[in-house]
N, C-alpha and C positions, 0 to 999 in steps of 0.2 A: 236383665229380663220384659222382653215389648208384649204386649199384651191388644188385642182387641174385642173393645165388651167382654173386658176379664177372661177372656180366654189367653194363653203363651199361646204365643206362634212366634218365639226365635227369642231364641236368649247368646252373650258373646260372655267370654270368661279370658278376661286379661291378667295381666301382671305390667308392675315398673321395673325397670330395668338400667342399669348404668351402661356410657356410651364413652368408654376412654378416649373412644378420636372425637368426639365434642365436647365432651368435661360437663357432658349432663346426665340428665333418667330423660328415659325413652320411655314409652308405653307400646307394648307387647300385647298382640291380640292372638293367642292361643286359640280360641272358638267362636268363629261363628253358625249360628247353625238358625235355619227360618223356614220352617214349616211349609211339603211339596204343595200346599192349598192356599198360603200366602207367600208363593215366592213370586217376586212381578210386583208385588204389594207394594212398593217403598219401605218395609221393614227391616230391608238389610242397611239400605242405604240409612233409613235411621237411624239405627243403632251405631255405625259408623259413624254419622258425625256427631251425636252422643260420645263417642270417644275422643272420637276431634277434640269435641269440647271438653274432655277432662283431663286429654294433655296439654294441652293450651292453659286449659285454666290450673293445673298441676307447675308451670314453667318448662316441662317437657324438652328437649330441642326434636325430638323425630315420636311417630306413629308406625307402629310395622306391626309386621305380619307375612306368614306365607301361602302360600297356594298351590294345589295339585295341576303340573301342566297340565293336563288332562281337563282340567275344569273350565270351560271356556265361559259360562254362564258368567258364575263368578268373578271373571279375568276380563270379564268384560263391565261388570260395573264398577272392579275397580280404575279400570280406564278412564272412564265417566268421569270420576272424582277427580282425574290427575292423577292418581297414583301412577308411582314407576318401575318396574322392577329393577329390580338387583339381581343383573346378569354377570356381575363380574366374582361374583359369590356361587361354591361351590358350599352348600350343606352336608356334611358328614357325622354321621353316630355310630355308638357304641352300642349292640343290646343283648343278650341274650352271656352263651357261651364267651365270648368275646369279649366282652365289659368282662364278665368276670373272673377272666386270663389275664387280661390286664391288670386288674387287681389286688390278684395277688401275685403279681411276677415280680 
């Protein structure tokens, strides 16, 4: 949680995962949110810096997340920090009836 004068202005949700490629744990950022009024204030970068510290302090091999392709403001923030997109990976998911069909097959 990120606060300004006792008022919430943003938060992040993360968990630790494991990379068989690296043979180490990693930190996966599930959600990063900053209120509309505080965007551009540095709150998002502060949250990302805090998560990077958690990643390093826990000996993790990487810090990763996903972003929607249309979210240019977020992409620009991530690029300004030196983050690189994973263009070679394509995400997939199963939901709803397709998930149920596979589970029951």
